[in-house]
N, C-alpha and C positions, 0 to 999 in steps of 0.2 A: 488227808488231803483234802485242799479246800471243796467247799460244797457247791459251787458253781459250775467245776471242773467233771462233765459227766466223764465214763469212765470205761467205757466198752472203746476196743480198738481192735482193725485189722492191719496185718503187714504183709505188703502187696513185694513178695521180692527177698528170701531167705538169706539176704547179705549178710555178712558177718556184724559189720557196723547195725544193721538193723536188727538184727538177733539179740545183739547186747542192749540195744534200746529198748529194744521189745520187754529183755529180762527185767531192767528195771524199771518198768513201768509195772507189769506182773507185780512187782516185789512194794513198790510203792501204793498198790490196790487197785490198779488198772484190771480191767478183766481182757484176756487175750481172747477174740472173739473166731476170728477168722485167719489164717494164714495160706498166701498163695505162691505157687514157686513154678517152672514151666518143669524142671526138674524136680526127680521123686528123691534123688539122695538131697539136695540141697534142704527138701521138708526134713527129710528123716533126722539129718543134723540139727537143724534148728528147734523141733520138739523135744530135744534131749535137755533143751535149757527153758524151754516157755511151753506152759501147757495151753495149747490152743484149742477149743473147742472143738473148730472142724480145721481140718490142712485137706488142700486139695489141687491139683495141675488145671482146674477147670474154672476159668476167672468167673464162667456165666455163673456159676454158685453162689457167686458172690450174695450174700444177704443183706439187707434192707437198714435192717434195725440197728446199725455200728454207728458211733458218734466221731469215732474217729479214725481215718487211714492214712497210712506211713507207707510211701512207696520207696522201697528199697530196692528198686535195681539200678544196673548200670547205667550211667549219665546218656548215651546213645539210646537206651531203651524206653527211657521215661516218656517218649512223645507218644510213641506207639502204645505201652501201656496204659498212658492217660488215656487215651483216643478208645481204647478196649475197653478199658473201666466205665467211662461215660456211658458206651452201649448199654450198659447192664444196671447204672444207677438211675433212680426215678427223680424226676424234677422237682427243686422244692424242699428238697430234705436238708438244708442247709448243714450239712456233714463239715467237718474240718478235715482238710487235708491238706498233707506238706508231704516234698521230699526231703533227701539228707545228703543230696548233692552239695559238695562245697562250689563247684565251677558255677553252678546256673542258677536261677531265680525261681520265683513261680509264676512267671510268665510261660514256664513250659506247660502249667497246670490248666491251658484257658479252657480247653476242653470240658473239663469240670466245671470249670467258673460257669461256662455255659448252664449248666444242671443246677446252679444255684449253689454251689461248694464254695464252703468260702477256705481260701488257699492260703500256703507259705511256703518257708522253706527253713531247714532248721539242720545245720550243719555242726556237727561236733570238732570242734579243732584238735583230733587226737590220730594218732595211726595206730590204726588197728591191724595188725596181720594175721592176726587168730581171733574167734570169738573169745577164747577164755581172756587175752590181752583188753582186749573191747571191752567185756565186763568190770573189769579191774578198772580201767582208766575212765569208762561212763559216767561212773556216780558222782566224779568230783569235776569233769569237764567241763569246759568251757563251750557255749553254742552259739554261731550266729544266728539270728531270728530275722526274717524278712519276709515282707509281705500282707497281706490284710488282715492274719493273725496274728502276726507278729510280737504281739504284745500276751495272747496265749500262751504262744511257742515261750517266749520267756517265762512265763508262770510254770511253764510244763517242766522246764529246767531244772528250775528250783526246786519243784515236787519231788526230782529224782536226785534231789542234793546239788545240781551243778549251778554254774551262772550263766545267764541267758543276756545277751548284747543284742538291740535292736539295731538293723541294718537296712540302709534302703538298698534297692537293688545293684545302684555301683560301686559302692560301699562292699559290701560283701563280694564282689567281683574282686575289687582291690585285694580284700583281705585273702582270699584264696591264691592270686597271684603272689601275695607276700610270704603265702604259707609252703609254693613251689620254691623260692628261694632258702629260706629258712629250714626247710626241709629236704626235701630232694636236691637242693644244687648243694647245698651244705656236704649231705652226704654223700653224693657223685664225688666232690671234692676230697672230701678225707680218703673216699676208696682211690682213688688215683693218684694219692700222695702216700696211699700205701704200695701201690704198685711200684713208683717212682723208688720207694726204699728199698723194695726186694730187690731191683734191679741193682741197687749198690748194697748187697747183703745184709742188709738192716730189716729185720723180721718185722712181721707185723705188730705181734707181740712187744717187742723193743720200741716199735715207734709210740705205739699208746702208752707207755710207759712213760716216754721220754714227754708226751706231749698232751696228755689225755687234760692233764691238770691244767694244763696254760690256754686249752681247746675252753673249757669250761668256766675258767676265770673270765676269757675274752667275752663268750655270751654274756655271763651276768655283768660285766661291766657296759656290755653294749645296747643293752636293753637299760638302764639304771644312770647312764653317763651321757653327757655329749660326747661328740666323736674325737673332742682335742682333749679331753680328760681320759677318753678310755683305751686311746690308741696308743701304741709305742711302736718303735720299730725303726728302720731306715727312712721311710716313707715324712714320717714327723719330724726325724729328725735332719732332713734334708741332706742324707748320706747317697749320693748319687753313685758312690764307687760300690757300695754293697748292694745298691741295686741293679746296675750291669752285672756285677758278679752274679745274680742270682738269673739273669738272665742268659746268662753265657751257660750255666748249669742244666738250663730249662732246654738245650738246641736239640737234642734227641727227644724232648718231651713237647712237641709243637705247640698240642693245646693246651699245655698246662702255661706253656709259653707266653700264647695269646692273652690267656687270662690273666696270667699276673699283670701283663703291661696295660691291659683293661683295668685290673682294679688298682694300679699306682693312677691311672689317668682318674679313675673317680674318685680315688679318694683326694686327692690335690685339690679337685672341684669341690668336694664337698666340705674340705678343711677352710678353701676360700670363701666359702659360700655362708660358712658357719664367722669368719673374723667381720665380714660386710655389717 
């Protein structure tokens, strides 16, 4: 651990991602000093992974001699928790405070800035359905680092084995929007196709066997090549007859049908843009 990084920290909110981050900080030599969560069940879950010196559901018990504060509550709770925390912190201590929301930037921590805290946001680009998965992925995750302490957060990411990328507020918001497309919407599309296949007596396991390799190849190509080099299929070939056939097949799946038409239009637009 680099000498300029002081090491006591508090975790405000016993979320899965927050707990995974706290686990790696402790492993890297940081001292887990204080844990707060509204519910006792969350506290009991988190302390199985991280040895906090003090854990409580009372925010007024917050100690003043902590250098890092991690806010790991739900996005809609960040303003309230920030306001409540500002009421118990002394002014002028210069603590480094960050939240781990992907959707929002450090502006949510304005009440703590008024207490002379230095603020930021630190979002791991990963999906953690449970704490164990979060811990397994967090060690080499990529983090968006934003705010006044963005460079400190970049260093923090490196200390736990990950990679930090400094972004401004607008850039961070765009990255989160993009993550929704490549994670959530891609997942929903696959699930919808599985349901469609099952309606034609093709099991999910059979569809996965048929298409999983193709989908993985498509993702790899999309990230490493331009569209005209990575795309195959009827649109790039100009095969309108097949496109019409596909749309006919989707008459009983109207939402997928709309999505198909939109993707055709978007693909043609992007191909045209690439060639200009």
